[in-house]
C-alpha atoms as one frame of an Amber mdcrd trajectory, in Angstrom:
protein
-246.955 130.346 120.900-243.332 131.792 120.986-240.886 129.398 120.651-237.465
 129.540 123.238-234.180 129.644 121.868-231.432 127.676 123.359-227.851 129.015
 123.357-226.593 126.152 120.710-229.103 127.233 118.079-228.315 131.232 118.405
-224.343 130.131 118.015-225.133 127.908 115.071-227.207 130.833 113.516-224.698
 133.082 113.883-221.905 131.229 112.695-224.156 130.468 109.332-224.599 134.325
 108.995-221.154 134.854 109.202-220.052 131.983 106.778-222.502 133.643 104.304
-220.904 137.304 104.719-217.550 135.698 104.427-218.851 133.763 100.852-220.656
 136.710  99.791-217.568 139.151 100.290-215.243 136.463  98.299-217.436 136.303
  95.388-217.800 140.213  95.447-213.958 140.140  95.084-213.541 137.172  92.812
-216.100 138.956  90.475-214.110 142.408  90.872-210.843 141.062  90.137-212.335
 139.086  87.127-213.799 142.268  85.803-210.352 143.918  86.495-211.440 146.724
  88.612-208.491 147.389  90.727-209.256 150.972  91.514-212.669 149.866  93.234
-210.621 146.601  94.672-207.863 149.138  96.537-210.372 151.637  97.876-212.375
 148.601  99.702-209.486 147.171 100.797-208.707 150.452 102.289-211.985 150.923
 103.776-211.523 147.386 105.287-208.019 147.988 107.090-209.438 151.450 108.319
-212.580 149.455 109.882-210.178 146.913 111.234-207.899 149.634 113.053-211.158
 151.106 114.364-212.562 148.540 115.987-209.179 147.295 117.740-208.634 151.018
 118.886-212.067 150.761 120.131-211.562 147.509 122.072-211.197 148.061 125.694
-208.409 145.753 126.263-207.498 147.134 129.656-210.700 145.895 131.146-210.525
 142.495 129.416-207.043 142.143 130.931-208.444 142.410 134.697-210.975 139.885
 133.634-208.478 137.031 133.493-207.907 134.461 135.959-204.087 134.838 135.632
-202.660 135.991 138.949-199.187 137.296 137.717-199.037 140.535 137.121-199.171
 141.287 133.385-197.156 144.512 133.169-193.960 142.299 133.925-194.022 140.461
 131.031-190.263 140.249 130.955-189.980 138.365 133.883-192.720 136.102 133.046
-191.098 135.018 129.899-187.432 134.542 131.442-189.151 132.701 134.467-187.526
 135.553 136.527-189.269 136.045 140.091-190.762 139.441 139.517-190.021 142.349
 141.818-192.156 144.775 140.331-194.326 146.702 142.755-192.298 145.363 145.709
-190.379 147.983 147.937-186.769 147.158 148.120-184.792 147.288 151.699-182.942
 149.954 150.525-185.513 152.729 149.571-186.640 152.652 153.108
C-alpha cells in the first residue's frame, strides 16, 4: 500500500537534503583549503558564480512581478520611495 505524503513532510525532506548538500560542499571546500589546492578552488568558485548568474538571468522576474498583490505601479519606484503621488501613465490636461 502506497503511503501518501503531506506537504510538511516534503518540505522537511527538501530542507534536510539542502542542509546535507551544504555540509558536503563545506567539507569539500575545507579539504581543498587544507590540501592547498587553490587552483581547483578558483575554478570551482568561478563555475559557482557563473551558475548563479545563469540562474538569475533565466529567472522570470517580470512574470513574478505581475503576481504580487501590491496595487502600486512598480515602474514608478522613485515616487513610491519618496511618498510622492504617482503621475506615471496619467495624461495631463496640457497634452490634450
